C-alpha positions in Angstrom: -2.9 -10.1 -32.0 -0.6 -11.5 -29.3 0.0 -9.7 -26.1 2.8 -10.4 -23.5 0.4 -9.3 -20.8 -2.2 -12.1 -21.4 -1.1 -14.1 -18.3 -1.4 -11.0 -16.0 -4.7 -10.5 -14.2 -7.0 -7.7 -15.3 -7.3 -4.8 -12.8 -9.9 -6.2 -10.3 -11.0 -2.8 -9.1 -12.2 -1.9 -12.6 -14.4 -5.0 -12.9 -16.0 -4.3 -9.5 -16.5 -0.6 -10.4 -18.3 -1.7 -13.5 -20.5 -4.0 -11.4 -21.2 -1.1 -9.0 -21.9 1.5 -11.6 -25.7 1.2 -11.3 -25.4 1.8 -7.5 -22.8 4.5 -7.4 -25.3 7.3 -8.4 -27.6 6.4 -5.5 -27.2 8.5 -2.3 -27.5 5.2 -0.3 -24.4 3.7 -2.0 -21.6 2.9 0.5 -18.1 2.3 -0.9 -15.9 0.2 1.4 -13.9 -1.0 -1.6 -11.1 1.3 -2.7 -8.2 2.1 -0.3 -8.8 5.8 0.3 -8.0 7.5 3.6 -11.0 9.8 3.8 -9.2 13.1 4.1 -7.6 15.5 1.6 -4.4 17.6 2.0 -4.5 20.4 4.6 -6.1 23.7 3.5 -2.9 25.7 4.1 -0.9 23.4 1.7 -3.6 23.6 -0.9 -3.7 27.4 -0.7 0.1 27.6 -1.1 -0.1 25.4 -4.2 -2.9 27.6 -5.7 -0.5 30.5 -5.5 2.1 28.6 -7.6 -0.3 27.3 -10.3 0.2 30.3 -12.5 4.0 30.1 -12.4 5.5 28.6 -15.5 7.8 26.2 -13.6 4.7 24.4 -12.2 3.9 23.2 -15.7 7.4 21.9 -16.6 9.2 18.6 -15.9 11.2 18.3 -12.7 14.5 16.4 -12.6 14.0 12.7 -12.9 14.8 12.3 -9.2 12.2 14.8 -8.2 12.5 18.3 -6.8 15.6 18.6 -4.6 13.7 20.6 -2.0 11.1 17.9 -1.8 13.7 15.2 -1.4 15.4 17.2 1.3 12.1 17.7 3.2 11.1 14.1 2.8 14.5 12.9 4.0 14.1 15.0 7.2 10.5 13.6 7.6 11.8 10.0 7.3 14.5 10.7 9.9 12.0 12.3 12.3 9.3 9.7 12.0 11.3 6.5 11.5 14.9 7.3 12.4 16.1 6.5 8.8 19.1 8.4 7.5 18.6 9.2 3.8 20.9 11.0 1.4 18.4 13.1 -0.7 21.0 13.5 -3.5 21.8 9.8 -4.1 19.4 7.6 -2.2 16.0 8.9 -2.9 13.7 9.3 -6.0 10.2 10.8 -6.1 7.9 8.6 -8.1 4.4 8.7 -9.5 3.0 6.9 -6.4 4.2 3.7 -4.6 2.9 1.5 -7.5 5.3 3.3 -9.8 8.1 2.9 -7.2 7.5 -0.9 -6.9 7.1 -1.5 -10.6 10.3 0.4 -11.4 12.1 -1.5 -8.6 11.3 -4.9 -10.0 12.0 -3.7 -13.6 15.4 -2.7 -12.3 16.1 -5.9 -10.4 14.4 -8.9 -11.9 15.6 -10.9 -14.9 13.7 -13.6 -16.9 12.7 -16.6 -14.8 13.7 -15.0 -11.5 11.3 -14.9 -8.6 10.2 -12.7 -5.7 9.0 -14.3 -2.5 5.8 -12.6 -1.4 3.7 -13.3 1.8 0.0 -13.8 1.1 -2.6 -12.4 1.2 -0.8 -9.8 -1.0 -1.6 -6.5 -2.8 -2.5 -7.7 -6.3 -0.8 -4.8 -8.2 2.5 -6.1 -6.8 2.1 -9.5 -8.4 1.0 -7.8 -11.7 4.2 -5.7 -11.6 6.5 -8.8 -11.0 4.9 -10.7 -13.9 5.1 -7.6 -16.2 8.9 -7.6 -15.5 9.1 -11.2 -16.7 9.5 -12.7 -13.2 7.3 -14.9 -11.0 6.0 -14.8 -7.5 6.4 -17.5 -4.8 3.5 -17.1 -2.4 4.1 -17.8 1.2 0.9 -17.9 3.4 1.0 -16.0 6.6 0.0 -17.4 10.0 -3.5 -17.2 11.6 -2.7 -13.6 12.7 -1.5 -12.6 9.2 2.1 -12.5 10.5 5.1 -13.6 8.4 7.0 -16.7 9.4 10.6 -16.3 8.5 11.3 -20.0 8.5 8.7 -20.5 5.7 10.4 -17.8 3.7 13.8 -19.5 4.2 12.4 -22.8 2.8 11.1 -21.0 -0.3 14.4 -19.6 -1.4 15.8 -21.2 -4.4 18.5 -20.6 -7.0 16.2 -18.3 -9.0 15.1 -16.1 -6.1 16.0 -12.5 -6.5 14.4 -10.9 -3.5 11.7 -10.8 -0.8 8.8 -8.4 -0.7 7.2 -7.2 2.5 4.3 -4.8 3.0 4.1 -3.6 6.6 1.7 -2.3 7.7 0.0 -4.7 5.3 -2.6 -4.3 2.6 -5.1 -6.0 2.7 -4.8 -7.4 6.3 -3.5 -4.4 8.3 -0.9 -6.6 10.0 2.2 -4.9 11.4 5.3 -7.1 11.3 7.4 -7.2 14.4 11.1 -6.2 14.4 12.4 -9.6 15.3 10.7 -11.1 12.2 11.8 -8.4 9.9 15.4 -8.6 11.1 15.4 -12.4 10.6 14.3 -11.8 7.0 17.0 -9.2 6.5 19.5 -11.8 7.7 18.2 -14.2 5.1 18.7 -11.6 2.4 22.3 -11.0 3.6 23.1 -14.7 3.7 21.6 -15.5 0.3 22.6 -12.3 -1.5 18.9 -11.2 -2.0 17.2 -7.9 -2.0 14.5 -7.0 0.5 11.9 -4.7 -0.9 10.0 -3.0 1.9 6.6 -1.3 1.1 6.1 1.2 3.9 3.2 3.1 2.4 1.1 2.8 5.6 4.0 3.4 8.0 2.3 6.3 9.8 -0.9 4.4 10.3 0.1 2.1 13.1 -2.1 1.9 16.2 -2.8 -0.1 19.4 0.6 0.8 20.9 2.6 -0.9 18.1 5.4 0.8 16.2 6.6 0.6 12.6 10.1 -0.8 12.0 11.9 -0.2 8.7 14.6 -2.6 7.6 16.4 0.4 6.2 17.5 1.0 9.8 19.8 -1.9 9.5 23.1 -0.2 8.6 24.8 -3.6 7.9 22.1 -4.2 5.2 22.2 -0.8 3.6 23.1 -2.3 0.2 20.4 -5.0 0.4 17.2 -3.1 1.4 15.0 -0.9 -0.8 12.0 0.9 0.8 9.1 2.4 -1.0 6.4 4.8 0.2 3.6 7.1 -0.8 1.9 10.4 0.0 -1.5 8.9 -1.1 -2.6 7.6 2.3 -1.2 9.7 5.2 -1.2 13.0 3.2 -4.6 12.3 1.5 -3.0 12.7 -1.9 -4.2 9.6 -3.8 -5.0 11.4 -7.0 -1.8 13.5 -7.1 0.4 10.4 -7.7 3.4 11.1 -5.5 5.5 8.4 -3.9 9.2 7.6 -3.4 11.8 4.9 -3.5 14.8 4.9 -1.1 17.8 2.6 -1.6 21.5 2.4 -2.1 23.0 4.8 -4.5 24.1 2.1 -7.0 20.4 0.9 -7.2 19.1 4.5 -7.5 21.4 5.1 -10.5 20.0 2.1 -12.3 16.4 2.8 -11.2 16.6 6.2 -12.9 16.9 4.5 -16.3 13.4 3.0 -15.7 12.1 6.3 -14.3 13.2 8.3 -17.3 11.7 5.7 -19.7 8.3 5.3 -18.1 7.4 8.6 -16.4 10.4 11.0 -16.6 9.2 12.4 -13.3 6.3 12.5 -10.9 3.7 15.2 -11.6 5.2 18.6 -10.8 2.1 20.0 -9.1 1.8 16.8 -6.9 5.4 17.2 -5.9 4.8 20.9 -4.9 1.8 19.9 -2.9 3.7 17.2 -1.0 6.4 19.7 -0.3 3.8 22.1 1.2 2.3 19.4 3.3 5.7 18.5 4.7 6.5 22.2 5.4 3.2 23.3 7.0 0.6 20.5 7.2 1.9 17.7 9.4 -0.1 18.7 12.5 -3.3 18.4 10.5 -2.2 15.0 9.1 -1.6 13.7 12.6 -5.1 14.7 13.6 -6.5 12.8 10.6 -4.6 9.7 11.5 -6.0 9.9 15.0 -9.5 10.2 13.4 -8.8 6.9 11.6 -7.7 5.3 14.9 -11.1 6.2 16.5 -12.9 5.0 13.4 -11.1 1.6 13.6 -12.2 1.2 17.2 -15.8 1.7 16.2 -15.5 -0.7 13.2 -13.9 -3.5 15.3 -16.6 -3.0 17.9 -19.4 -3.4 15.3 -17.8 -6.2 13.3 -17.7 -8.4 16.4 -21.5 -8.3 16.5 -21.7 -10.3 13.3 -21.3 -14.0 14.0 -20.7 -14.9 10.4 -17.5 -12.8 10.3 -14.3 -14.0 12.0 -11.9 -11.1 12.3 -8.4 -10.7 13.6 -7.7 -7.3 15.0 -4.5 -6.1 13.4 -2.7 -2.9 14.3 -2.2 -1.0 11.1 -4.0 0.8 8.2 -7.7 1.3 7.8 -8.5 -2.1 6.4 -10.3 -5.1 7.9 -9.9 -8.5 6.4 -12.5 -10.8 8.0 -13.1 -14.4 7.1 -16.7 -15.3 6.2 -17.8 -18.6 7.6 -18.6 -21.1 4.9 -17.5 -18.8 2.1 -15.8 -20.6 -0.8 -16.4 -18.0 -3.5 -15.7 -14.5 -2.3 -16.3 -12.9 -5.7 -19.9 -14.2 -5.8 -20.4 -13.2 -2.2 -19.3 -9.6 -2.8 -21.6 -9.2 -5.8 -24.5 -10.5 -3.7 -23.7 -8.1 -0.9 -23.6 -5.2 -3.5 -26.9 -6.2 -5.0 -28.6 -6.8 -1.7 -27.4 -3.9 0.3 -25.9 -1.3 -2.1 -22.5 -1.7 -0.3 -19.3 -2.4 -2.0 -16.5 -4.5 -0.4 -13.7 -6.4 -2.1 -13.4 -10.2 -2.4 -10.5 -11.7 -0.7 -9.5 -13.9 -3.6 -8.1 -11.0 -5.6 -5.4 -10.8 -2.9 -4.2 -14.4 -3.6 -5.3 -17.9 -2.9 -4.8 -17.3 0.9 -7.4 -14.6 0.7 -10.3 -16.7 -0.5 -13.1 -16.9 1.9 -12.3 -13.3 3.2 -13.6 -9.9 2.3 -11.7 -6.6 2.6 -13.4 -3.6 4.2 -11.8 -0.2 3.7 -13.2 2.2 6.3 -10.9 5.1 5.6 -13.4 7.3 3.7 -16.3 6.8 6.1 -17.7 8.9 8.8 -18.7 7.3 12.1 -22.3 7.4 11.0 -21.4 5.7 7.7 -19.5 3.0 9.6 -22.6 2.3 11.7 -24.8 2.2 8.6 -22.3 -0.2 6.8 -22.3 -2.6 9.7 -26.1 -2.3 10.1 -26.4 -3.4 6.5 -23.9 -6.3 6.9 -25.6 -7.4 10.0 -29.0 -7.6 8.3 -27.4 -9.3 5.2 -25.7 -12.1 7.2 -28.7 -12.6 9.5 -31.0 -13.5 6.5 
């Protein structure tokens, strides 16, 4: 049997989960692998959702675009937190997570043999989505601080380039791209008739005095920028599968063809929960984000104690992406760390060639005590 997906990488998390299966049941197992924030939606929002679970409408489809009330509340939230003006009727669609938003975006935009320029290290699901759409990825390595270099992106543009993809704050590196760089890339898109796809899933998780800048703020580029986001991280709703895509109305009209074909709509209960968080839970969410900020400070303090790990302190997310001195096979290293310490981290090579020699640590789900224990284990491992 022939499959058109044969050239697409298998989901790397599944392979690592299989390898970790014998350790997961142990009370000593520490999971620094999957990108989870460590909190769940606020109690008040969950209580409001429970009251609606018995209503028949909770078990029906919503419109393809998502619940209008949710789109209106989300539009207000995006304006308050990022200064972005969004028309909830024509410029916003609720999706089944940010992965669904990105996959639908590239299915809408990319034709055969067209390419997307993507800085690396990258989020592996994004490459999988581009290839699934029949396109290809042109990888552009970032600099020593994981920052994008706009001149390198300009050199990579060719006749088959359809767009540029940015993730800021970044997964896996945590880098927050500065406004000057993002504006330079927007200008490249305008000059070359390209689309800028901006993944802003971690936009609320920016620390160290930095700020998130969305290219959707560029009014002169309103027809050339598409942003995607998620409720998974900041709202603690990973399993509820709620995200969004925000773009020009002519794009949204075409995107809905993919939405209706693939998912029809995001899960209704998830949409209702996101709505309740927006209406009554944002104060709690801000407290959880500050908790992550303090957790990051502890983790960076501890990682600097390990001479074998070279880390750049970035200003976003709950990820760390240290380089391991002398490592040429991060997959083998991760398995050895798992078997030796009962601690799961991710190999850098699943995030592209530029990630080889690195490991990704996700500290979001951990308590301060678990952070200390994780770095105690890594310290012992690298000292032997």
